[in-house]
N, C-alpha and C positions, 0 to 999 in steps of 0.2 A: 095181725096187730101191728108188728117190730115198722111196717111202715106207714100205722099212725104214729107211733109215740116219735119216729123221727121228723115225719113233718110234721108234727105239733113242736119241737121243738127247734127247729126251722121256721114257723111261724110266731112265737114265743120269741126269739133273737130278731126277729123282722120288726114285731111288735116293740120291741124295746128301743131298737134302734128310731125308729117312729117316734116314740114316747120322748128321744135324746133329743132328734133335732126338735121336738116343742120343747125343752126345756123341763118335759114331765118327768124330773128324775124319780121320784118315787115309784110312779109307775113303772119308771125303767130296774129300779130296786127288787119291787115286788116279783118282775117280771126275771129279771139275771139272778135273784139268790138263790131259789130252788134249782135253777141247772146246773148253777154252778156246786151247789153243794149236791148235788148227783152225778161230777166228772166233768161236765161240759166247758172242756178249754176255751172256746169261742167266749162264754157264762164269766167262765176265769178271770179272763182277760180285759174285757169288759168290766166287771166287778171292780178288778187291781186299778183301772183306768180312772173309773168315781173315787173309789180313796186314795189315789194321785193326785185329780185334781179336788175333789173335796166338792163333788155331784151328787149332790142329796146327800151326803154325810160327811161329818166333819174331815177334814183333810185329816190324813194319816198314813205315813209314809211305812210303818210297820204293818199296817192291814194289805199293802197296795203288794207290799213286797211278799205278802202271802199269796195270795191271789196269782200273780205273776208266776211264785214260784210252783205253783200245784200245776199251771198250765204250761209252763217250761216242760216239766216233769215228762207233760204227753207230748209234748211235740211242737207245743205254739211257738214258730219264728215271733208274731210280735210278742207275746209274750220275753220271750228270751233275750228279746232288742232291752223290750223296757226294763227288766231286769237287769241286765248289764249298764243300762246309763242309770239306775238309778243306783248302784253298788257304786260305780264310778262316782257320779256324783256326793257320795255318802263318804267318798275317801278322799277324794280332793275338799271338799271340807274339811275334815279330820288332819288330814296335812296343813292347810292353812292355819290354824289353830294353836 
C-alpha cells in the first residue's frame, strides 16, 4: 500500500507538470493543493511558485512565502532559495522607500 501512495504522488506531480506545460493552471492547482496540504515539499514549492507568479491564482507574495516556508522547513532546497530571494527583494524594496 505504501508503494501505491508514493507512486500516486509521483504521478500527480508529473500530471501537474504536464498541465503546467500546457498552461492548464486550474488542473495544476487541483493536483498540487491536496499534495501540498498533506506535506509534500515538491507540491508546496510548486504551489508557492504558482502564487509568486500568479499562475492560475491572483499573484500573492504572502501566500507564496507561506508555501515556500513549509517546503523549506522540510529541507526543500529550491524553496529555501526562493524564500531567500523573496525576502531579499522585500528588504531591497523597504530600504528604497
